[in-house]
VEXDREN-2710 file (C-alpha; in Angstrom, 1 decimal):
% VEXDREN-2710
k/r/px/py/pz
1/MET/4.2/22.5/32.8
2/SER/3.6/19.7/30.4
3/ASN/5.9/16.6/30.6
4/ALA/5.2/15.5/27.0
5/ALA/8.2/15.3/24.7
6/PRO/8.5/18.0/22.1
7/SER/8.0/15.5/19.3
8/GLN/4.8/14.3/20.9
9/GLN/3.6/17.9/21.3
10/THR/4.3/18.7/17.7
11/PHE/2.6/15.5/16.6
12/LEU/-0.6/16.5/18.5
13/ARG/-0.5/20.0/17.0
14/ASP/-0.3/18.4/13.5
15/PHE/-2.9/15.6/13.9
16/GLY/-4.5/16.0/17.3
17/PRO/-7.3/18.4/16.1
18/CYS/-8.6/15.8/13.6
19/TYR/-8.8/13.2/16.4
20/PHE/-10.3/15.7/18.8
21/ASP/-13.1/16.7/16.4
22/HIS/-14.0/13.1/15.8
23/VAL/-14.1/12.3/19.5
24/LEU/-16.0/15.5/20.2
25/ALA/-18.7/14.5/17.7
26/GLU/-19.1/11.2/19.5
27/TYR/-19.4/13.1/22.8
28/ASP/-22.1/15.4/21.4
29/LEU/-24.1/12.5/20.1
30/MET/-24.3/11.3/23.7
31/SER/-26.1/14.4/24.8
32/SER/-29.9/14.7/25.3
33/ASP/-32.2/14.9/22.3
34/GLU/-32.4/18.7/22.8
35/GLY/-28.6/19.0/23.0
36/ILE/-28.1/16.9/19.9
37/ALA/-30.7/18.9/17.9
38/ARG/-29.0/22.1/19.0
39/ARG/-25.6/20.9/18.0
40/VAL/-26.9/19.6/14.6
41/GLN/-28.5/23.0/14.0
42/GLU/-25.1/24.7/14.7
43/VAL/-23.4/22.5/12.1
44/ILE/-26.1/23.2/9.5
45/GLU/-25.7/26.9/10.1
46/LYS/-22.0/26.6/9.3
47/ARG/-22.8/25.9/5.6
48/THR/-22.9/29.7/5.1
49/THR/-19.2/29.8/6.3
50/PRO/-17.8/26.5/5.0
51/GLU/-14.3/27.3/6.0
52/GLN/-15.4/26.7/9.6
53/LEU/-16.7/23.2/8.9
54/THR/-14.6/20.3/10.2
55/TRP/-14.7/16.6/9.5
56/GLY/-16.1/16.2/13.0
57/ASP/-19.1/18.4/12.1
58/LEU/-19.8/16.3/9.0
59/TYR/-19.4/13.1/10.9
60/LEU/-21.9/14.3/13.6
61/LEU/-24.4/15.3/11.0
62/GLU/-24.2/12.1/9.0
63/LYS/-24.4/9.9/12.0
64/PHE/-27.4/11.8/13.2
65/VAL/-29.1/11.2/9.9
66/LEU/-28.2/7.5/10.2
67/TRP/-30.0/7.3/13.5
68/LYS/-33.1/8.8/12.0
69/GLN/-33.3/6.6/8.9
70/PRO/-35.8/3.8/8.8
71/GLU/-34.9/0.1/8.7
72/GLU/-35.4/-0.4/4.9
73/VAL/-33.2/2.6/4.2
74/LEU/-30.5/1.2/6.5
75/LYS/-30.6/-2.2/4.7
76/ALA/-30.3/-0.5/1.3
77/ARG/-27.4/1.7/2.5
78/LEU/-25.4/-0.9/4.4
79/PRO/-23.9/-2.7/1.2
80/SER/-22.5/0.6/-0.1
81/LEU/-20.9/1.4/3.3
82/ARG/-19.3/-2.0/3.4
83/GLN/-17.9/-1.6/-0.1
84/SER/-16.4/1.8/0.8
85/TYR/-15.0/0.3/4.0
86/ARG/-13.4/-2.6/2.0
87/GLU/-11.7/-0.1/-0.4
88/ILE/-10.3/1.9/2.5
89/ALA/-9.4/-0.8/5.0
90/GLY/-8.3/-3.5/2.6
91/ALA/-9.4/-7.0/1.9
92/SER/-7.8/-8.5/5.0
93/ALA/-9.4/-6.1/7.4
94/TYR/-12.7/-6.5/5.6
95/GLU/-12.7/-10.3/5.9
96/GLN/-12.0/-9.9/9.6
97/TYR/-15.0/-7.6/9.9
98/LEU/-17.3/-10.0/8.1
99/GLN/-16.2/-12.9/10.3
100/SER/-16.7/-10.8/13.5
101/ARG/-20.0/-10.4/15.3
102/GLN/-20.0/-6.7/14.3
103/ALA/-21.2/-7.5/10.8
104/ALA/-25.0/-7.6/11.1
105/PRO/-26.8/-10.1/9.0
106/HIS/-29.4/-8.9/6.5
107/ASP/-32.3/-10.1/8.7
108/ALA/-31.0/-8.4/11.8
109/ASN/-33.1/-6.0/13.8
110/VAL/-32.9/-2.3/13.3
111/GLN/-30.7/-1.7/16.3
112/GLU/-28.1/-4.2/15.0
113/LEU/-28.2/-2.7/11.5
114/ARG/-27.8/0.8/12.9
115/ALA/-24.9/-0.2/15.1
116/ASP/-23.2/-1.9/12.2
117/ALA/-23.7/1.1/9.9
118/GLY/-22.5/3.4/12.6
119/ARG/-19.3/1.5/13.1
120/LEU/-18.6/1.6/9.3
121/LEU/-19.4/5.3/9.2
122/ASP/-17.0/5.9/12.1
123/ALA/-14.2/4.1/10.3
124/LEU/-14.9/5.8/7.0
125/HIS/-15.0/9.3/8.4
126/TRP/-11.8/8.7/10.5
127/ALA/-10.0/7.6/7.2
128/TYR/-11.4/10.7/5.4
129/ALA/-10.3/13.0/8.1
130/MET/-6.8/11.6/8.3
131/ALA/-6.2/11.3/4.5
132/PRO/-5.2/15.0/4.0
133/ALA/-2.9/14.9/7.0
134/TRP/-1.3/11.7/5.8
135/GLU/-0.8/13.2/2.3
136/LYS/0.6/16.4/3.7
137/LEU/3.1/14.5/5.9
138/ARG/4.2/12.3/3.0
139/THR/4.6/15.2/0.6
140/THR/6.6/17.2/3.2
141/ILE/9.0/14.3/3.8
142/VAL/9.5/13.6/0.1
143/GLY/9.8/17.3/-0.7
144/ASP/12.5/17.8/2.0
145/ILE/14.5/14.9/0.7
146/ALA/14.1/16.2/-2.9
147/LYS/15.5/19.6/-1.9
148/GLU/18.5/17.9/-0.2
149/MET/18.9/15.7/-3.4
150/LEU/19.0/18.8/-5.6
151/ILE/21.8/20.3/-3.4
152/ALA/23.7/17.0/-3.5
153/ILE/23.4/16.7/-7.2
154/GLY/24.7/20.3/-7.7
155/LEU/27.7/19.7/-5.4
156/MET/28.5/16.3/-6.8
157/GLY/28.0/17.6/-10.4
158/ALA/30.5/20.4/-9.7
159/ALA/33.0/17.9/-8.2
160/ILE/32.6/15.6/-11.2
161/LEU/33.3/18.4/-13.7
162/SER/36.2/19.7/-11.6
163/ALA/37.8/16.2/-11.4
164/TYR/37.2/15.6/-15.1
165/TYR/38.8/18.8/-16.3
166/SER/41.7/18.2/-13.9
167/GLY/42.4/14.9/-15.7
168/LYS/41.3/12.8/-12.7
169/ILE/39.0/10.6/-14.7
170/LEU/38.9/7.8/-12.1
171/VAL/37.9/10.3/-9.3
172/ALA/35.2/11.6/-11.5
173/THR/34.0/8.1/-12.2
174/VAL/33.8/7.3/-8.5
175/ILE/31.8/10.4/-7.7
176/LEU/29.5/9.8/-10.6
177/THR/28.9/6.2/-9.4
178/SER/28.1/7.5/-5.9
179/LEU/25.7/10.0/-7.5
180/MET/23.9/7.1/-9.1
181/GLY/23.7/5.4/-5.7
182/THR/22.2/8.6/-4.3
183/LEU/19.5/8.6/-7.0
184/GLY/18.8/4.9/-6.4
185/GLY/18.4/5.6/-2.6
186/PHE/16.0/8.5/-3.3
187/LEU/13.8/6.3/-5.5
188/SER/13.9/3.6/-2.9
189/VAL/12.6/6.1/-0.3
190/GLN/9.8/7.1/-2.5
191/GLN/8.7/3.6/-3.1
192/ARG/8.9/2.7/0.6
193/ILE/6.7/5.6/1.5
194/GLU/4.2/4.7/-1.3
195/LYS/4.1/1.1/-0.1
196/ILE/3.3/1.9/3.6
197/SER/0.3/-0.2/4.5
198/THR/-2.9/1.7/5.1
199/GLU/-4.5/-1.2/6.9
200/GLN/-3.1/-0.3/10.3
201/ASP/-4.1/2.6/12.5
202/PRO/-3.5/5.9/10.6
203/ILE/-2.3/7.8/13.7
204/LEU/0.2/5.0/14.4
205/THR/1.4/5.0/10.8
206/MET/1.9/8.8/10.7
207/PHE/3.6/8.8/14.1
208/GLN/6.1/6.1/12.9
209/LEU/6.7/8.0/9.7
210/LYS/7.2/11.3/11.4
211/ASN/9.6/10.0/13.9
212/GLY/11.4/7.8/11.4
213/ARG/12.0/10.6/8.8
214/PHE/15.7/10.9/9.8
215/ALA/16.3/7.3/8.7
216/LEU/14.5/8.0/5.4
217/ARG/16.6/11.1/4.8
218/LEU/19.8/9.0/5.3
219/ALA/18.8/6.6/2.5
220/PRO/20.3/8.6/-0.4
221/LEU/23.6/9.0/1.6
222/THR/23.6/5.3/2.4
223/GLY/23.0/4.6/-1.3
224/ALA/26.0/6.7/-2.3
225/LEU/28.2/4.8/0.2
226/CYS/27.0/1.4/-1.0
227/ALA/27.7/2.5/-4.6
228/VAL/31.3/3.4/-3.7
229/VAL/31.7/0.1/-1.9
230/LEU/30.4/-1.8/-4.9
231/PHE/32.7/0.1/-7.1
232/LEU/35.7/-1.0/-5.0
233/ILE/34.4/-4.6/-5.1
234/PHE/34.3/-4.4/-8.9
235/ARG/37.7/-2.8/-9.0
236/ALA/39.2/-5.5/-6.8
237/GLU/37.7/-8.1/-9.2
238/LEU/35.8/-9.8/-6.4
239/LEU/32.8/-10.0/-8.7
240/LYS/33.2/-11.1/-12.3
241/GLY/30.9/-11.9/-15.1
242/PRO/29.2/-10.6/-18.3
243/ILE/26.7/-8.6/-16.3
244/PHE/29.4/-6.7/-14.3
245/PRO/31.7/-3.9/-15.6
246/ASP/35.1/-4.9/-17.0
247/PHE/37.6/-2.5/-15.7
248/ALA/40.0/-3.5/-18.5
249/ASN/37.7/-1.7/-20.9
250/LEU/35.8/0.5/-18.4
251/TYR/35.5/3.6/-20.5
252/SER/33.7/2.0/-23.3
253/ALA/30.0/2.9/-23.5
254/THR/28.8/-0.6/-22.5
255/GLU/31.1/-1.2/-19.5
256/TYR/30.6/2.4/-18.2
257/GLY/26.9/2.0/-18.5
258/LYS/27.1/-1.3/-16.5
259/LEU/29.0/0.5/-13.8
260/LEU/26.5/3.3/-13.5
261/LEU/23.6/0.9/-13.5
262/TRP/25.1/-1.2/-10.7
263/GLY/25.8/2.0/-8.8
264/PHE/22.1/2.9/-9.0
265/ILE/21.0/-0.6/-8.0
266/ALA/23.4/-0.5/-5.0
267/GLY/21.5/2.6/-3.7
268/PHE/18.0/1.2/-4.7
269/ALA/18.4/-2.3/-3.3
270/GLU/19.4/-1.5/0.2
271/ARG/20.5/-5.1/1.1
272/LEU/22.6/-5.7/-2.0
273/VAL/26.0/-4.4/-0.8
274/PRO/25.6/-5.7/2.9
275/ASP/24.6/-9.1/1.6
276/THR/27.6/-9.1/-0.8
277/LEU/30.0/-8.2/2.0
278/ASP/28.5/-10.9/4.3
279/ASN/29.1/-13.5/1.6
280/LEU/32.6/-12.3/0.9
281/ILE/33.4/-12.5/4.6
282/SER/31.8/-15.9/5.1
283/LYS/33.7/-17.3/2.0
284/ARG/37.1/-15.7/2.8
285/GLY/38.7/-19.1/3.6
286/GLU/37.5/-20.6/0.3
287/ALA/38.5/-17.4/-1.6
288/ALA/42.0/-17.6/-0.2
289/SER/42.5/-21.2/-1.3
290/ALA/40.8/-20.8/-4.7
291/LYS/43.5/-18.7/-6.3
292/GLY/42.3/-17.3/-9.6
293/GLY/38.7/-18.4/-8.8
294/THR/35.7/-16.5/-9.9
295/VAL/32.7/-15.3/-8.1
296/VAL/29.3/-16.0/-9.7
297/ILE/25.9/-14.6/-9.1
298/LYS/23.0/-16.9/-8.2
299/THR/20.3/-16.4/-10.8
300/GLU/17.4/-16.7/-8.4
301/ALA/14.0/-15.4/-9.3
302/SER/13.7/-13.7/-6.0
303/GLY/16.0/-10.9/-7.2
304/VAL/19.1/-9.2/-5.9
305/THR/17.7/-8.1/-2.5
306/ARG/16.7/-11.5/-1.1
307/GLY/18.7/-14.6/0.0
308/LYS/22.4/-14.9/-0.6
309/LEU/23.6/-12.7/-3.3
310/ILE/26.8/-14.4/-4.3
311/GLU/28.7/-17.6/-3.7
312/MET/32.4/-18.3/-4.3
313/ALA/33.1/-21.0/-6.9
314/THR/36.1/-23.3/-6.8
315/PRO/38.0/-23.3/-10.1
316/ALA/37.0/-26.2/-12.4
317/ASN/40.6/-27.4/-12.6
318/LYS/40.9/-27.6/-8.8
319/PRO/37.9/-29.6/-7.7
320/ASN/39.6/-30.8/-4.5
321/ALA/41.2/-27.6/-3.5
322/GLN/41.5/-27.2/0.3
323/PRO/41.8/-24.0/2.3
324/SER/45.4/-23.1/3.0
325/ALA/46.6/-23.3/6.5
END
């Protein structure tokens, strides 16, 4: 009986075959000349049934061709392989490759050129083989979250209409604000998945993404919660200013729009509400003494998700106000 965890077994079923085909191709290339020739012939015969071809077959055939190419062809082919590697691996990994001893100079002997080209071909085919699996995993995760979002939008929309026609306008407003936070959290998840670096090992990247999908699916719910907390902060007048909603005139188009926009931002900028709460707690002594004081937003270019979000300001008419005992 296997001792591997179920998640690991599932992962191997999803991505293990690609890895296995790649390693198997390398193993076949270590065979005798007769064995390699026979294996290459088997791959060539598969062209009549292309559905049986794998990335491992293509890698084996192309690397076999690489071994047979003369020196002048290798020198002509190496720049294009390096350019393709740079586009896939990224500028940082490419610079490391150039500075390593693996990058053969142009005047290197044929063995060094072939070894360099073989390494680049290995990296390229590995990326080509894993790209469909990566896109499938990303599409699956985003699709699952989108389905949950549609259900949430339907339920929250029904709750908003029910509260509105029951005359509970404030309740409807709170639910609508949380819905905007949910949408912000969903957009944040999409951007996080899109921005995942492709410069690290693709298997490690997909393993982390597959095992971290629960946290990603919680992002819209967290966005809704943050939007409600921010609504309460606005309602308690702990944040004031022209860019914040004025609850004295909340149901005007401008102020209501501000509230919904900040609800969306609360879900999208995941550190906005936690940083706000941290600052409110750290400034509680000053806030208690500065009666009638206002809270101002730092206008830093770094945006709402970095650094301290807010700071408590002592009223201008009480420059020497001291915390109360």
